[in-house]
Backbone as XML, in Angstrom:
<?xml version="1.0"?>
<chain id="A" units="angstrom">
  <residue number="1" name="MET">
    <atom name="N" x="8.420" y="30.078" z="18.823"/>
    <atom name="CA" x="7.373" y="30.276" z="19.188"/>
    <atom name="C" x="5.893" y="30.137" z="19.344"/>
  </residue>
  <residue number="2" name="ALA">
    <atom name="N" x="5.509" y="29.250" z="19.787"/>
    <atom name="CA" x="4.160" y="28.376" z="19.516"/>
    <atom name="C" x="3.276" y="29.395" z="20.326"/>
  </residue>
  <residue number="3" name="SER">
    <atom name="N" x="1.851" y="29.269" z="20.003"/>
    <atom name="CA" x="0.545" y="29.816" z="20.400"/>
    <atom name="C" x="-1.001" y="29.330" z="20.085"/>
  </residue>
  <residue number="4" name="THR">
    <atom name="N" x="-1.537" y="28.969" z="20.754"/>
    <atom name="CA" x="-2.435" y="28.538" z="20.033"/>
    <atom name="C" x="-3.658" y="29.123" z="20.777"/>
  </residue>
  <residue number="5" name="LEU">
    <atom name="N" x="-4.972" y="29.030" z="20.195"/>
    <atom name="CA" x="-6.022" y="30.138" z="20.274"/>
    <atom name="C" x="-7.403" y="29.624" z="19.895"/>
  </residue>
  <residue number="6" name="TYR">
    <atom name="N" x="-8.276" y="29.822" z="20.294"/>
    <atom name="CA" x="-9.742" y="29.545" z="19.587"/>
    <atom name="C" x="-10.582" y="30.826" z="19.244"/>
  </residue>
  <residue number="7" name="VAL">
    <atom name="N" x="-11.384" y="30.584" z="18.048"/>
    <atom name="CA" x="-12.082" y="31.962" z="17.748"/>
    <atom name="C" x="-13.165" y="31.505" z="16.929"/>
  </residue>
  <residue number="8" name="SER">
    <atom name="N" x="-14.108" y="32.451" z="16.804"/>
    <atom name="CA" x="-15.336" y="32.631" z="16.497"/>
    <atom name="C" x="-15.770" y="32.166" z="14.967"/>
  </residue>
  <residue number="9" name="LEU">
    <atom name="N" x="-14.218" y="32.477" z="14.144"/>
    <atom name="CA" x="-14.705" y="32.280" z="12.960"/>
    <atom name="C" x="-14.511" y="30.729" z="12.105"/>
  </residue>
  <residue number="10" name="SER">
    <atom name="N" x="-15.111" y="30.213" z="10.989"/>
    <atom name="CA" x="-14.937" y="28.975" z="10.269"/>
    <atom name="C" x="-13.417" y="28.546" z="10.137"/>
  </residue>
  <residue number="11" name="PRO">
    <atom name="N" x="-12.705" y="27.398" z="9.739"/>
    <atom name="CA" x="-11.465" y="27.522" z="9.969"/>
    <atom name="C" x="-10.746" y="28.230" z="8.173"/>
  </residue>
  <residue number="12" name="GLN">
    <atom name="N" x="-11.771" y="28.116" z="7.503"/>
    <atom name="CA" x="-11.686" y="29.316" z="6.276"/>
    <atom name="C" x="-11.726" y="30.580" z="6.481"/>
  </residue>
  <residue number="13" name="GLN">
    <atom name="N" x="-12.242" y="31.338" z="7.124"/>
    <atom name="CA" x="-12.642" y="32.492" z="7.197"/>
    <atom name="C" x="-11.044" y="32.574" z="8.165"/>
  </residue>
  <residue number="14" name="ALA">
    <atom name="N" x="-10.604" y="31.772" z="9.061"/>
    <atom name="CA" x="-9.729" y="32.428" z="9.574"/>
    <atom name="C" x="-8.193" y="32.038" z="8.724"/>
  </residue>
  <residue number="15" name="ALA">
    <atom name="N" x="-8.942" y="31.099" z="8.059"/>
    <atom name="CA" x="-7.056" y="31.264" z="7.486"/>
    <atom name="C" x="-7.394" y="32.842" z="6.242"/>
  </residue>
  <residue number="16" name="GLN">
    <atom name="N" x="-8.578" y="32.956" z="5.800"/>
    <atom name="CA" x="-8.101" y="34.155" z="5.003"/>
    <atom name="C" x="-8.213" y="35.150" z="5.837"/>
  </residue>
  <residue number="17" name="ALA">
    <atom name="N" x="-8.357" y="35.288" z="7.211"/>
    <atom name="CA" x="-8.059" y="36.609" z="7.834"/>
    <atom name="C" x="-6.622" y="36.797" z="8.081"/>
  </residue>
  <residue number="18" name="ILE">
    <atom name="N" x="-5.773" y="35.380" z="8.437"/>
    <atom name="CA" x="-4.875" y="35.350" z="8.697"/>
    <atom name="C" x="-3.560" y="35.563" z="6.880"/>
  </residue>
  <residue number="19" name="ASP">
    <atom name="N" x="-4.265" y="35.690" z="5.976"/>
    <atom name="CA" x="-3.680" y="35.740" z="4.495"/>
    <atom name="C" x="-3.731" y="37.348" z="4.452"/>
  </residue>
  <residue number="20" name="ASN">
    <atom name="N" x="-4.599" y="37.764" z="4.866"/>
    <atom name="CA" x="-4.679" y="39.165" z="4.253"/>
    <atom name="C" x="-3.596" y="39.819" z="5.570"/>
  </residue>
  <residue number="21" name="ALA">
    <atom name="N" x="-3.625" y="39.522" z="6.851"/>
    <atom name="CA" x="-2.672" y="40.165" z="7.243"/>
    <atom name="C" x="-1.287" y="40.051" z="7.174"/>
  </residue>
  <residue number="22" name="ILE">
    <atom name="N" x="-0.547" y="38.980" z="6.497"/>
    <atom name="CA" x="0.612" y="38.064" z="6.600"/>
    <atom name="C" x="0.905" y="38.989" z="5.120"/>
  </residue>
  <residue number="23" name="VAL">
    <atom name="N" x="0.360" y="38.453" z="3.988"/>
    <atom name="CA" x="0.735" y="38.706" z="2.686"/>
    <atom name="C" x="-0.040" y="40.162" z="2.136"/>
  </residue>
  <residue number="24" name="ASN">
    <atom name="N" x="-1.110" y="40.145" z="2.623"/>
    <atom name="CA" x="-1.554" y="41.651" z="2.128"/>
    <atom name="C" x="-1.061" y="43.170" z="2.974"/>
  </residue>
  <residue number="25" name="GLY">
    <atom name="N" x="-0.758" y="42.567" z="4.132"/>
    <atom name="CA" x="-0.539" y="43.618" z="5.062"/>
    <atom name="C" x="0.955" y="43.677" z="5.347"/>
  </residue>
  <residue number="26" name="SER">
    <atom name="N" x="1.963" y="43.122" z="4.424"/>
    <atom name="CA" x="3.475" y="43.198" z="4.319"/>
    <atom name="C" x="4.314" y="43.659" z="3.471"/>
  </residue>
  <residue number="27" name="ILE">
    <atom name="N" x="5.668" y="43.761" z="3.176"/>
    <atom name="CA" x="6.196" y="43.920" z="2.008"/>
    <atom name="C" x="6.830" y="42.287" z="1.917"/>
  </residue>
  <residue number="28" name="THR">
    <atom name="N" x="6.964" y="41.459" z="2.586"/>
    <atom name="CA" x="7.516" y="40.552" z="2.256"/>
    <atom name="C" x="7.100" y="38.984" z="2.577"/>
  </residue>
  <residue number="29" name="GLY">
    <atom name="N" x="5.821" y="39.111" z="3.187"/>
    <atom name="CA" x="5.112" y="37.959" z="3.907"/>
    <atom name="C" x="4.653" y="37.369" z="2.484"/>
  </residue>
  <residue number="30" name="GLU">
    <atom name="N" x="4.594" y="36.131" z="2.475"/>
    <atom name="CA" x="3.877" y="35.307" z="1.044"/>
    <atom name="C" x="3.735" y="33.901" z="2.106"/>
  </residue>
  <residue number="31" name="ARG">
    <atom name="N" x="2.373" y="33.315" z="1.440"/>
    <atom name="CA" x="2.231" y="32.368" z="1.681"/>
    <atom name="C" x="2.490" y="31.112" z="0.512"/>
  </residue>
  <residue number="32" name="ILE">
    <atom name="N" x="3.627" y="30.317" z="1.269"/>
    <atom name="CA" x="4.551" y="29.395" z="0.649"/>
    <atom name="C" x="3.635" y="28.189" z="-0.140"/>
  </residue>
  <residue number="33" name="ASP">
    <atom name="N" x="2.795" y="27.650" z="0.472"/>
    <atom name="CA" x="2.109" y="26.283" z="0.626"/>
    <atom name="C" x="0.608" y="26.653" z="1.602"/>
  </residue>
  <residue number="34" name="SER">
    <atom name="N" x="-0.126" y="25.660" z="1.265"/>
    <atom name="CA" x="-1.340" y="25.037" z="1.851"/>
    <atom name="C" x="-1.876" y="24.316" z="1.748"/>
  </residue>
  <residue number="35" name="TYR">
    <atom name="N" x="-2.641" y="23.550" z="2.490"/>
    <atom name="CA" x="-3.430" y="22.185" z="2.483"/>
    <atom name="C" x="-4.539" y="22.348" z="3.389"/>
  </residue>
  <residue number="36" name="ILE">
    <atom name="N" x="-5.853" y="21.731" z="2.553"/>
    <atom name="CA" x="-6.879" y="21.473" z="3.053"/>
    <atom name="C" x="-7.196" y="19.867" z="3.149"/>
  </residue>
  <residue number="37" name="LEU">
    <atom name="N" x="-7.844" y="19.784" z="4.587"/>
    <atom name="CA" x="-8.735" y="18.244" z="4.612"/>
    <atom name="C" x="-9.493" y="18.892" z="5.283"/>
  </residue>
  <residue number="38" name="ASN">
    <atom name="N" x="-10.499" y="18.330" z="4.204"/>
    <atom name="CA" x="-11.831" y="18.755" z="4.883"/>
    <atom name="C" x="-12.551" y="16.989" z="5.585"/>
  </residue>
  <residue number="39" name="ALA">
    <atom name="N" x="-12.897" y="16.761" z="6.586"/>
    <atom name="CA" x="-13.537" y="15.754" z="7.161"/>
    <atom name="C" x="-15.200" y="15.662" z="7.398"/>
  </residue>
  <residue number="40" name="PRO">
    <atom name="N" x="-15.422" y="14.578" z="8.028"/>
    <atom name="CA" x="-16.992" y="14.556" z="7.622"/>
    <atom name="C" x="-17.397" y="15.418" z="8.859"/>
  </residue>
  <residue number="41" name="ASN">
    <atom name="N" x="-19.043" y="15.770" z="9.112"/>
    <atom name="CA" x="-19.662" y="16.602" z="9.783"/>
    <atom name="C" x="-19.207" y="18.170" z="8.998"/>
  </residue>
  <residue number="42" name="GLN">
    <atom name="N" x="-18.772" y="18.284" z="8.489"/>
    <atom name="CA" x="-18.531" y="19.900" z="8.004"/>
    <atom name="C" x="-16.948" y="20.626" z="9.196"/>
  </residue>
  <residue number="43" name="THR">
    <atom name="N" x="-16.654" y="19.425" z="9.215"/>
    <atom name="CA" x="-14.972" y="19.838" z="10.042"/>
    <atom name="C" x="-13.939" y="19.714" z="9.043"/>
  </residue>
  <residue number="44" name="ALA">
    <atom name="N" x="-13.047" y="20.396" z="9.150"/>
    <atom name="CA" x="-11.767" y="20.329" z="8.276"/>
    <atom name="C" x="-10.405" y="21.294" z="9.016"/>
  </residue>
  <residue number="45" name="CYS">
    <atom name="N" x="-9.472" y="20.788" z="8.460"/>
    <atom name="CA" x="-7.747" y="21.042" z="8.769"/>
    <atom name="C" x="-7.535" y="21.762" z="7.891"/>
  </residue>
  <residue number="46" name="ILE">
    <atom name="N" x="-6.620" y="22.928" z="8.054"/>
    <atom name="CA" x="-6.229" y="23.896" z="6.993"/>
    <atom name="C" x="-4.780" y="23.878" z="7.934"/>
  </residue>
  <residue number="47" name="VAL">
    <atom name="N" x="-3.966" y="23.969" z="6.540"/>
    <atom name="CA" x="-2.442" y="23.961" z="7.582"/>
    <atom name="C" x="-1.849" y="24.880" z="6.240"/>
  </residue>
  <residue number="48" name="CYS">
    <atom name="N" x="-1.378" y="26.268" z="6.912"/>
    <atom name="CA" x="-0.857" y="27.116" z="5.672"/>
    <atom name="C" x="0.890" y="27.289" z="6.457"/>
  </residue>
  <residue number="49" name="ILE">
    <atom name="N" x="1.496" y="27.151" z="5.580"/>
    <atom name="CA" x="3.103" y="27.871" z="5.779"/>
    <atom name="C" x="3.827" y="28.751" z="4.902"/>
  </residue>
  <residue number="50" name="TYR">
    <atom name="N" x="3.926" y="30.484" z="5.802"/>
    <atom name="CA" x="4.196" y="31.334" z="5.243"/>
    <atom name="C" x="5.614" y="31.805" z="5.559"/>
  </residue>
  <residue number="51" name="GLU">
    <atom name="N" x="6.038" y="32.795" z="5.183"/>
    <atom name="CA" x="7.278" y="33.088" z="5.112"/>
    <atom name="C" x="7.704" y="34.862" z="4.698"/>
  </residue>
  <residue number="52" name="LYS">
    <atom name="N" x="8.803" y="35.236" z="6.065"/>
    <atom name="CA" x="8.420" y="36.684" z="5.505"/>
    <atom name="C" x="10.012" y="36.742" z="6.491"/>
  </residue>
  <residue number="53" name="HIS">
    <atom name="N" x="10.466" y="38.028" z="5.276"/>
    <atom name="CA" x="11.965" y="38.304" z="5.689"/>
    <atom name="C" x="11.498" y="39.443" z="7.010"/>
  </residue>
  <residue number="54" name="TYR">
    <atom name="N" x="12.754" y="39.389" z="7.782"/>
    <atom name="CA" x="13.038" y="40.465" z="8.827"/>
    <atom name="C" x="14.530" y="40.701" z="9.194"/>
  </residue>
  <residue number="55" name="TYR">
    <atom name="N" x="14.160" y="41.772" z="9.047"/>
    <atom name="CA" x="15.707" y="42.807" z="8.834"/>
    <atom name="C" x="16.092" y="42.497" z="10.569"/>
  </residue>
  <residue number="56" name="ARG">
    <atom name="N" x="15.465" y="42.386" z="11.465"/>
    <atom name="CA" x="16.524" y="42.584" z="12.728"/>
    <atom name="C" x="16.912" y="41.083" z="13.278"/>
  </residue>
  <residue number="57" name="ALA">
    <atom name="N" x="16.496" y="40.204" z="12.287"/>
    <atom name="CA" x="16.704" y="38.524" z="12.620"/>
    <atom name="C" x="17.973" y="38.554" z="11.210"/>
  </residue>
  <residue number="58" name="GLY">
    <atom name="N" x="17.501" y="39.302" z="10.283"/>
    <atom name="CA" x="18.841" y="38.775" z="9.499"/>
    <atom name="C" x="18.669" y="37.664" z="8.508"/>
  </residue>
  <residue number="59" name="ASN">
    <atom name="N" x="17.105" y="37.548" z="8.638"/>
    <atom name="CA" x="17.153" y="36.054" z="7.661"/>
    <atom name="C" x="15.637" y="36.024" z="7.174"/>
  </residue>
  <residue number="60" name="ARG">
    <atom name="N" x="14.812" y="35.287" z="6.975"/>
    <atom name="CA" x="13.287" y="34.697" z="6.641"/>
    <atom name="C" x="13.326" y="33.942" z="7.799"/>
  </residue>
  <residue number="61" name="LEU">
    <atom name="N" x="11.881" y="33.813" z="8.426"/>
    <atom name="CA" x="11.588" y="33.107" z="9.238"/>
    <atom name="C" x="10.135" y="32.853" z="8.625"/>
  </residue>
  <residue number="62" name="THR">
    <atom name="N" x="9.833" y="31.455" z="9.068"/>
    <atom name="CA" x="8.579" y="30.599" z="8.603"/>
    <atom name="C" x="7.443" y="31.018" z="9.979"/>
  </residue>
  <residue number="63" name="LEU">
    <atom name="N" x="6.364" y="30.594" z="8.966"/>
    <atom name="CA" x="5.167" y="30.441" z="10.089"/>
    <atom name="C" x="4.450" y="29.535" z="9.715"/>
  </residue>
  <residue number="64" name="THR">
    <atom name="N" x="4.450" y="28.456" z="10.825"/>
    <atom name="CA" x="3.432" y="27.243" z="10.066"/>
    <atom name="C" x="2.310" y="27.523" z="10.990"/>
  </residue>
  <residue number="65" name="VAL">
    <atom name="N" x="0.345" y="27.955" z="10.647"/>
    <atom name="CA" x="-0.569" y="27.612" z="10.879"/>
    <atom name="C" x="-1.359" y="26.483" z="10.621"/>
  </residue>
  <residue number="66" name="THR">
    <atom name="N" x="-1.801" y="26.027" z="11.645"/>
    <atom name="CA" x="-2.759" y="25.243" z="11.768"/>
    <atom name="C" x="-4.293" y="25.030" z="12.237"/>
  </residue>
  <residue number="67" name="ILE">
    <atom name="N" x="-5.325" y="25.541" z="11.548"/>
    <atom name="CA" x="-6.475" y="25.765" z="11.630"/>
    <atom name="C" x="-7.658" y="24.598" z="11.656"/>
  </residue>
  <residue number="68" name="ASP">
    <atom name="N" x="-8.145" y="24.117" z="12.634"/>
    <atom name="CA" x="-9.043" y="22.704" z="12.362"/>
    <atom name="C" x="-10.304" y="23.317" z="13.427"/>
  </residue>
  <residue number="69" name="ASN">
    <atom name="N" x="-11.552" y="22.594" z="13.251"/>
    <atom name="CA" x="-12.724" y="22.809" z="14.028"/>
    <atom name="C" x="-12.975" y="21.345" z="14.423"/>
  </residue>
  <residue number="70" name="PHE">
    <atom name="N" x="-12.224" y="20.588" z="14.644"/>
    <atom name="CA" x="-12.435" y="19.130" z="15.166"/>
    <atom name="C" x="-13.306" y="19.136" z="16.612"/>
  </residue>
  <residue number="71" name="GLU">
    <atom name="N" x="-12.938" y="19.951" z="17.794"/>
    <atom name="CA" x="-13.301" y="20.046" z="19.363"/>
    <atom name="C" x="-14.830" y="20.713" z="18.808"/>
  </residue>
  <residue number="72" name="GLY">
    <atom name="N" x="-15.390" y="21.358" z="17.601"/>
    <atom name="CA" x="-16.326" y="21.580" z="17.584"/>
    <atom name="C" x="-16.449" y="23.676" z="18.146"/>
  </residue>
  <residue number="73" name="ARG">
    <atom name="N" x="-15.421" y="23.672" z="17.699"/>
    <atom name="CA" x="-14.986" y="25.820" z="17.845"/>
    <atom name="C" x="-13.647" y="25.299" z="17.122"/>
  </residue>
  <residue number="74" name="THR">
    <atom name="N" x="-13.359" y="26.534" z="16.419"/>
    <atom name="CA" x="-11.718" y="26.778" z="15.501"/>
    <atom name="C" x="-10.617" y="26.885" z="16.106"/>
  </residue>
  <residue number="75" name="ARG">
    <atom name="N" x="-9.833" y="25.891" z="16.278"/>
    <atom name="CA" x="-8.610" y="26.067" z="17.082"/>
    <atom name="C" x="-7.742" y="26.653" z="16.168"/>
  </residue>
  <residue number="76" name="VAL">
    <atom name="N" x="-6.651" y="27.547" z="16.222"/>
    <atom name="CA" x="-5.472" y="27.960" z="15.464"/>
    <atom name="C" x="-4.471" y="27.577" z="16.398"/>
  </residue>
  <residue number="77" name="VAL">
    <atom name="N" x="-3.453" y="27.044" z="15.792"/>
    <atom name="CA" x="-1.782" y="27.034" z="16.114"/>
    <atom name="C" x="-1.187" y="27.490" z="15.252"/>
  </residue>
  <residue number="78" name="CYS">
    <atom name="N" x="0.128" y="28.526" z="15.756"/>
    <atom name="CA" x="0.613" y="29.060" z="15.004"/>
    <atom name="C" x="2.411" y="28.545" z="15.772"/>
  </residue>
  <residue number="79" name="VAL">
    <atom name="N" x="3.436" y="28.303" z="15.021"/>
    <atom name="CA" x="5.249" y="28.012" z="15.529"/>
    <atom name="C" x="5.620" y="28.761" z="14.174"/>
  </residue>
  <residue number="80" name="SER">
    <atom name="N" x="6.645" y="29.465" z="14.696"/>
    <atom name="CA" x="7.405" y="30.131" z="13.808"/>
    <atom name="C" x="8.869" y="29.891" z="14.242"/>
  </residue>
  <residue number="81" name="GLY">
    <atom name="N" x="9.582" y="29.920" z="13.227"/>
    <atom name="CA" x="11.130" y="29.448" z="13.214"/>
    <atom name="C" x="11.691" y="30.143" z="12.409"/>
  </residue>
  <residue number="82" name="GLY">
    <atom name="N" x="13.251" y="29.394" z="12.553"/>
    <atom name="CA" x="14.239" y="30.107" z="11.365"/>
    <atom name="C" x="14.951" y="31.150" z="11.929"/>
  </residue>
  <residue number="83" name="GLY">
    <atom name="N" x="14.405" y="32.011" z="12.657"/>
    <atom name="CA" x="14.905" y="32.896" z="12.628"/>
    <atom name="C" x="16.440" y="33.222" z="13.802"/>
  </residue>
  <residue number="84" name="GLY">
    <atom name="N" x="17.366" y="34.367" z="13.697"/>
    <atom name="CA" x="18.660" y="34.327" z="14.246"/>
    <atom name="C" x="19.527" y="33.760" z="13.770"/>
  </residue>
  <residue number="85" name="GLU">
    <atom name="N" x="20.662" y="33.966" z="14.004"/>
    <atom name="CA" x="21.709" y="33.664" z="13.938"/>
    <atom name="C" x="22.757" y="33.109" z="14.798"/>
  </residue>
  <residue number="86" name="GLY">
    <atom name="N" x="24.019" y="32.120" z="14.273"/>
    <atom name="CA" x="24.340" y="31.878" z="15.186"/>
    <atom name="C" x="23.797" y="30.592" z="15.974"/>
  </residue>
  <residue number="87" name="PHE">
    <atom name="N" x="24.972" y="30.088" z="16.988"/>
    <atom name="CA" x="24.822" y="28.684" z="17.847"/>
    <atom name="C" x="23.671" y="29.496" z="18.652"/>
  </residue>
  <residue number="88" name="PHE">
    <atom name="N" x="23.405" y="30.111" z="19.011"/>
    <atom name="CA" x="21.876" y="30.012" z="19.966"/>
    <atom name="C" x="20.486" y="30.818" z="19.291"/>
  </residue>
  <residue number="89" name="ARG">
    <atom name="N" x="20.505" y="30.863" z="17.878"/>
    <atom name="CA" x="19.747" y="31.163" z="17.433"/>
    <atom name="C" x="19.007" y="32.614" z="18.008"/>
  </residue>
  <residue number="90" name="PHE">
    <atom name="N" x="19.655" y="33.678" z="18.502"/>
    <atom name="CA" x="18.705" y="34.690" z="19.053"/>
    <atom name="C" x="18.461" y="35.217" z="17.624"/>
  </residue>
  <residue number="91" name="ASP">
    <atom name="N" x="16.598" y="35.795" z="17.989"/>
    <atom name="CA" x="16.553" y="36.349" z="16.402"/>
    <atom name="C" x="16.089" y="38.007" z="16.879"/>
  </residue>
  <residue number="92" name="TRP">
    <atom name="N" x="16.518" y="38.305" z="17.908"/>
    <atom name="CA" x="15.349" y="39.439" z="18.893"/>
    <atom name="C" x="13.782" y="39.831" z="18.551"/>
  </residue>
  <residue number="93" name="GLY">
    <atom name="N" x="13.203" y="38.550" z="18.941"/>
    <atom name="CA" x="12.136" y="38.944" z="18.789"/>
    <atom name="C" x="10.988" y="38.900" z="17.986"/>
  </residue>
  <residue number="94" name="ALA">
    <atom name="N" x="12.007" y="38.628" z="16.519"/>
    <atom name="CA" x="11.409" y="38.645" z="15.245"/>
    <atom name="C" x="10.242" y="37.139" z="15.471"/>
  </residue>
  <residue number="95" name="SER">
    <atom name="N" x="10.804" y="36.078" z="15.646"/>
    <atom name="CA" x="9.796" y="35.173" z="15.858"/>
    <atom name="C" x="8.462" y="35.229" z="16.658"/>
  </residue>
  <residue number="96" name="LYS">
    <atom name="N" x="8.710" y="35.811" z="17.413"/>
    <atom name="CA" x="7.430" y="36.208" z="18.554"/>
    <atom name="C" x="6.456" y="37.365" z="17.731"/>
  </residue>
  <residue number="97" name="SER">
    <atom name="N" x="7.006" y="38.362" z="16.837"/>
    <atom name="CA" x="6.369" y="38.858" z="16.155"/>
    <atom name="C" x="5.557" y="38.570" z="14.696"/>
  </residue>
  <residue number="98" name="PHE">
    <atom name="N" x="6.605" y="37.674" z="14.266"/>
    <atom name="CA" x="5.781" y="36.802" z="13.488"/>
    <atom name="C" x="4.620" y="36.005" z="14.058"/>
  </residue>
  <residue number="99" name="SER">
    <atom name="N" x="4.566" y="35.209" z="15.192"/>
    <atom name="CA" x="3.244" y="34.439" z="15.641"/>
    <atom name="C" x="2.352" y="35.442" z="15.896"/>
  </residue>
  <residue number="100" name="ASN">
    <atom name="N" x="2.592" y="36.601" z="16.628"/>
    <atom name="CA" x="1.891" y="38.027" z="17.209"/>
    <atom name="C" x="0.973" y="38.150" z="15.753"/>
  </residue>
  <residue number="101" name="ALA">
    <atom name="N" x="1.126" y="38.508" z="14.563"/>
    <atom name="CA" x="0.835" y="38.805" z="13.068"/>
    <atom name="C" x="-0.391" y="37.916" z="13.352"/>
  </residue>
  <residue number="102" name="VAL">
    <atom name="N" x="-0.450" y="36.316" z="13.928"/>
    <atom name="CA" x="-1.799" y="35.494" z="13.655"/>
    <atom name="C" x="-2.805" y="36.124" z="14.861"/>
  </residue>
  <residue number="103" name="VAL">
    <atom name="N" x="-2.115" y="36.273" z="15.979"/>
    <atom name="CA" x="-2.929" y="36.639" z="16.946"/>
    <atom name="C" x="-3.629" y="38.220" z="16.495"/>
  </residue>
  <residue number="104" name="GLU">
    <atom name="N" x="-2.973" y="39.307" z="16.127"/>
    <atom name="CA" x="-3.195" y="40.488" z="16.064"/>
    <atom name="C" x="-4.500" y="40.178" z="15.106"/>
  </residue>
  <residue number="105" name="ALA">
    <atom name="N" x="-4.415" y="39.517" z="13.782"/>
    <atom name="CA" x="-4.838" y="39.777" z="12.750"/>
    <atom name="C" x="-6.570" y="38.997" z="12.952"/>
  </residue>
  <residue number="106" name="LEU">
    <atom name="N" x="-6.310" y="37.600" z="14.080"/>
    <atom name="CA" x="-7.747" y="37.432" z="14.979"/>
    <atom name="C" x="-8.432" y="37.957" z="16.209"/>
  </residue>
  <residue number="107" name="GLU">
    <atom name="N" x="-7.926" y="39.146" z="16.669"/>
    <atom name="CA" x="-8.190" y="39.066" z="17.514"/>
    <atom name="C" x="-9.669" y="39.564" z="17.872"/>
  </residue>
  <residue number="108" name="PRO">
    <atom name="N" x="-10.067" y="40.288" z="17.154"/>
    <atom name="CA" x="-11.427" y="40.389" z="17.313"/>
    <atom name="C" x="-12.456" y="39.283" z="17.623"/>
  </residue>
  <residue number="109" name="TYR">
    <atom name="N" x="-11.900" y="38.016" z="16.831"/>
    <atom name="CA" x="-12.437" y="36.790" z="17.355"/>
    <atom name="C" x="-12.149" y="35.852" z="18.194"/>
  </residue>
  <residue number="110" name="ILE">
    <atom name="N" x="-11.318" y="36.600" z="18.763"/>
    <atom name="CA" x="-10.200" y="35.383" z="19.809"/>
    <atom name="C" x="-11.584" y="34.890" z="21.003"/>
  </residue>
  <residue number="111" name="LEU">
    <atom name="N" x="-12.350" y="34.354" z="21.593"/>
    <atom name="CA" x="-13.047" y="33.228" z="21.978"/>
    <atom name="C" x="-12.367" y="33.434" z="23.884"/>
  </residue>
</chain>
């Protein structure tokens, strides 16, 4: 499940809001790693990888969030995966729910 949105926050502020929602707002959510690339003209790209256990999927899912302001506004792209069992990887909506956590965290700031 992938989604893209634009927000009125800086990349750093957006990353902090997502951290608060996923890490501080759940029991099993954790940030595995992050990387910040600072570029010229006060632009940056932040990549964060999260992991969370979903009982309905029967395992842990990952969420990769890329945040940048290279276009003059902050873009947030999130992709979740790893859910489900078996050949078809049916995850009972857990991947979408994980991606929606980002949308919900940033909802007041969506442009």
